[in-house]
N, C-alpha and C positions, 0 to 999 in steps of 0.2 A: 536419551541414552547418554549424551554428552554431559548433561547435568548430573546424572548419577555417577559418572566417572569423576567429575569435579568434586562431588560430595565424598566419594571414596578416597580420593587423594587427600582431601582436607582431614579426614578421619585418620588416615594412615600417617600423615606428616605433622598434623597438628597446626597446619597453617593453610589459609585459603589463598590461592593464587589465580583462581579462575574468575573471570568476569562473564556473567551470563546475561544476555539481553534477549527479550522476547518481543520481536516487532509485530505490530498489527499488520494490516494490509499495506504493503510497501508498493509504491509506484514512483515513476519518474523517468528521466531520460534513460535510454538503453534497456527499457523494459521489454517484455515479450509481447509483441503485438499480433501474434499468431492467433486468429480467431478461435481455433480449436482448443488452445491451451492457455489463452490470455486470462488474466484476472480482470476485474470489473473496469478499472480506469483505462488500461490500454485497449481493452475490448470495445468500450464505448467510443474511444477516440478513433480507432480503426474503422468501426462501422459507420460513424458519423462522417468520416472523410470520404467514404466510398459510396454513400447513399444520401438521398435527400430526406428520406424518412428513417429516423433512428428507431429501430425495433428493440424494445427493452422488455425482458421477461418480468413477469409479476406486475404489481400495481405501483411499485416505487416506494412503498411505505417502510421497508426494512431499513434499519439504521446500522451503519457500519463505521468502524474506526479506521482511519487511513493515516499513513505517515509517509512523507516524502523520503526518498532514498538518501538525500543529503542529511536529513535529520537522523536517519538510522546510523549513518556513518559517524556523525557527530556524537550520537549517543554511545556508540561502541567505543570510540576514543575516550569520551568522558568517563565511561565505566572503568576502563583500563588505567587511565591517568589518575583517577581518584581511588584506585584499588578497591572498587566495590565488588564484594564477593557474594552478595545475595542477589538472586535473579531480579532484574528490573524489566518492567514492561515499557515498550516504546510505542506510543500512539498519540492521538490527539487528546484522549481522555473524554472527548465530548461526542464525537460521531456526527454523521450527516446522513440524511435519507438518500436512498438511491435516486429518488425523484429529483432532489436538489442537485445531485452530481450529474445526472443525465441532462438536466436543464442547462447546467453550466457548459457541458460539452456541446449540446445541441445549439445553444445560443451562439457559440463561437462559429460553428459551421452553418448557421442559419437553417437548421433542420427543424422539421416537425417531429414530435415523438409519438410513436405508436406503442401503446402499452399492451402486453400480452398477459392479462391476469390469469388465464388458464394455465400458464406455465409457472413452474415453481419460483418462489421468492426467497426461500431459505428462512432462517431464524428471524424473528421480528427485530431483535436487537443484539448486537455484539459490540461492546465497548470495553476497552482496556482500562483498568485502574492505573492511573499515573502517580498514585500516592507515594510509592516508594521512590520512583525516579525523581519526583518533585522534591521529596525530602532531602535528597542529595544535591539538589540545585539544578537538575536537568529539566528543560522545557523545550519542546519543539519550536522552531522558528518559522517554518513555512506552513501557512494555512492551506486548506484543501483547494480553495479557488485559485490562489496564486500558484500553487504547485501543479494543479491541473493545466493551467495556462502554460506554465513552463514546459510541461510534458507535451502538450499539443504543439507548441512552437518547435521543440526539439524533433518531434515526429515529422513535422512538415519540412524541416530543414535537412533531414537525413534519410531520404527515401532509399538511397543505395544501401544503407545499413539495415533498414527495415527489411527490404527485399532479400538481402544477403542472409540475414538471420532467419527470416521466414522460410527461404528455400532450404537452408541447412537443416531446419527443424522438420521439414516435410520429407526429407530423405530417409 
């Protein structure tokens, strides 16, 4: 809806003033680690921190595109500063399998992984095209392994924030 409003504004005034970014799967510090509502990265981190066996739905084969929250923030600022008025995708543009991601998390916590192939895996592949963002000169800086480690370390250093946010979401 926001994109349509920007398009209408541009038609009405003859000038584009909106910068639109479409981020892939965003993760990082301050994420939602509530297991009922968390996305894949924080969910895996929370499960791995609380169990010796990391239970993962599906077979791990789906490929997803992830981007660290710091890169999303950089991308938003980049789009505004460069007056980019065409929508740009923000992601890695390459993707990683859920298996590789789960192994990264499990390795840190020294967990074993239990796959649940009878449970849904989702689409086989979802990767953003970074062609337009790259054409303007934007590239993410934080890789998935580095970013996942950053998120794990933040999670472990901030249990009071995790529990506070988790309890607030549960009410």
